[in-house]
N, C-alpha and C positions, 0 to 999 in steps of 0.2 A: 768367444774363444779365439786365442791367438797363439801362433808359434813364436815363442819369445827367445828361443835359442836352438841352434842346430850344432851338434857336437860330434866330433870324431876323435879317434885316438889310435896310436900305434901300440903294438905290444912292447912292453918294457919289463926290465927285471927290477924287482923290489925286495928289499931286506925287511920282510914282515915277520913271519912266524918263526920263532926259535932261531932267528938270525940267518936262516936259509934263504937264498935268493929264489924268488918265485916269479915266473913269467905271467904277465897279466895285461889285458887291454882295457882294464876297468876305467882308468882315468881318461875322460874325454875333455877336449878343449873346444870352446865355441869357435865356429868358423863363420865367415861372412860371405855374402854373394850367393849365387845359385849353386845348389848341390844336387847332383843326380842320385836318385834312389832306384836301385835295381831290385830284382827278385831276392837277392841275397843281402840287401842292405845298402847303406850309404857308401858312395865312393870314398876311398881313402880311409875307411874305418877298418880296424883289425880286431880279431878275437884270438886269444891264446888257447883257450880251452874249447875246442870245436865240438867236443862231446856234449857240453852243457850250455854253450852259447852259440848264437848264430844259427844259420840254416834257414830254410824256407819258412818254417813255423815261427821262428824267432829272429826275423830279419831286422826288425826295428824295435828298439826299446824306448818306451815313452814314459816320462815322469811328469806328473802335475807339479807346477812350480810351487804351489802352496806347501809341498812336502819339505822344502828347504826351511821354511819358517817353522813348520811343525816339529822338525827334528833339530832345530837350532844350528843349521848348517850355514855358515857364512862364506863358503867358498863359491867361486863362479859356477854357473850352471854347467853341467857335464860332470861335476865332481862325483855325483852318485852313479855315474856310469851310463846315463841315458844318452840316446842319440837325439831325441826331440824333447824339449821342455815346453809344456803347453800351459796356458792359463785358462781359468774359467770352468774347470771341471776336475773331478777327482775320482778315486776308486770306488766311492760309494755310489756313483752315478753310472760310470762306464761299465758295461756288461759284456760278457763273453759273446762274441759274434757281432758286436757293434762295428760300424765302419767309421773311419775318419778320412775326410777329404782335406788334404793339405797341399796347396799348390795344385799341380796336376797329378799328384800321387794319391792313390786310394789304398787305405790300410784296413785290415780286419783284425780285431782284437782276438788273440788266441789263448792267452794264459797270463796269470800274474807272474811277477818275478819270483824266483826261488833264491833268496839271499843266502850267500855262503860266507865262510869265515873271512875270505879275502876282503869283503866289504867292511866288516867290523874292524879288521886290522888297518885298512885304508883310512877309515875315519879317525881311529885312535892315533894314527901317525901324524895328524895335523896339529900344530901348536895352538891353533885357534879353537880347537874342540874343547868346550868347557861345560857341556851339558852333563848333569849328574846321571849316574846309572849306566847300564850296559846298553850301548847303542843298538846292537844287533837284536837283543831281546825286545827293546822298546819298538824297534822298527817292525819286527815280526808280529808282535802282539797287537799293533795298531791295524794291521791289514793294509796299510797305506804304502805298498811296496813298489808301485809302478806296474807296467804291463807290457807284454810283447805283442807285436803285430806281424802278420804276414803281408806281403805286398801283392795286392790284387791288380794294381795298375802302376807300372813304372812311370817315372816322370821326374820333374824338377820342383824343388821347393827352396825357400829361403826364409831367414828370420823376418818376422813381421807379417807373414802370410796369415790370413784368417784360417781357422780350423772349423770345418763343418762336421758336426756330430750327426751321424745317421744311425739311430738306434735300430737294432734288428727287430723287424716287425714280427711279433709272435704269430699273428694270424696268417702271415705269408711264409712261415717257416715250419709248418707241420706241428705247431703247438709246442715247440721247444721253449723251455722256461727262460725267463730273463734272470740271469745270475750275475750279480755284481762282482767285480774283481775283488773287492774287499771280502765279501762273503765267501767266495770261492777259495781264496787263499786261507782264510781262517778255518774253514771247514776241513781243507786238506791238511793244514798244519797241525790242528789241535783236535778235530773231530770229537767234541765233548758231548754232543747230544744227538738224539735221534733226528732232529731237524738237520744237523750237519750231514748225517748219513743219507738222508733223503736228497739233500742238495747234491751230494757227490754222485748219487745214482743218476740224477738228472743230467749232471755235467758230463758223465762218462759217455753218454749217447749224443752229446751236442756236436753238430757237424763242424763247428769252428774250433773246437778244442784241439790243442797241439797234440801230436803223437806222444811226446814225452809225458805230458800230464795225463793223457788217456791211459797209458800203461801204468803210471804211478797210482792213479785213482782205482784202476781195475785191481791192482795188487792189494790196495787198502781194503776194498770192498770184499775181495775174496777172503782175506785174513779175518775180517770182521764177521763174515758169514760163518766161518769155521768155529770161531770162538763163541758164536751166538747159539750153536747147536746144543 
């Protein structure tokens, strides 16, 4: 596993939906050299919507590099909004609560990305986008959406650093389930089966889960219980 791109971006105005200008820090550009990562994320990186992006639970957004091929994205890394682009692993393997050591930075996986309309408009606005179908639907239905991390140890990283995957040890974590990022996203997004509801119940009590997703899952489970009576 390797850190193949480090990406930061400034808040910019974009003419996306219905011609209205919208502020967004979605587009990130690759940077070279040493980058400091603090508890709130990468130096020089900005977020426009602080209600839904950034914060301690979502300080760093990570995207597996293979997703660019999967979704036929030919733009430079950072185009999908990620801070760190990594090779050698994806959302079917990475689980809630896993740790990633990158340079001197230690990260903890807290939730999948929750894609919004801005990402769909962003992709459609690029002339090189030629894949058939609706990107945002395909992206969501795949469960390959990337994931957020909180910073457990601040430090320095740079492109080319090895990435060490440290899976959360179930036997050392009071029996909490291993829940892959892909399965967690699909269960919360679509919750089609009892298996999905079981997974969401397990995820709600997971100590690594972000507060935002904990609240969202709690509300889903509460509504489901009411309708199951």
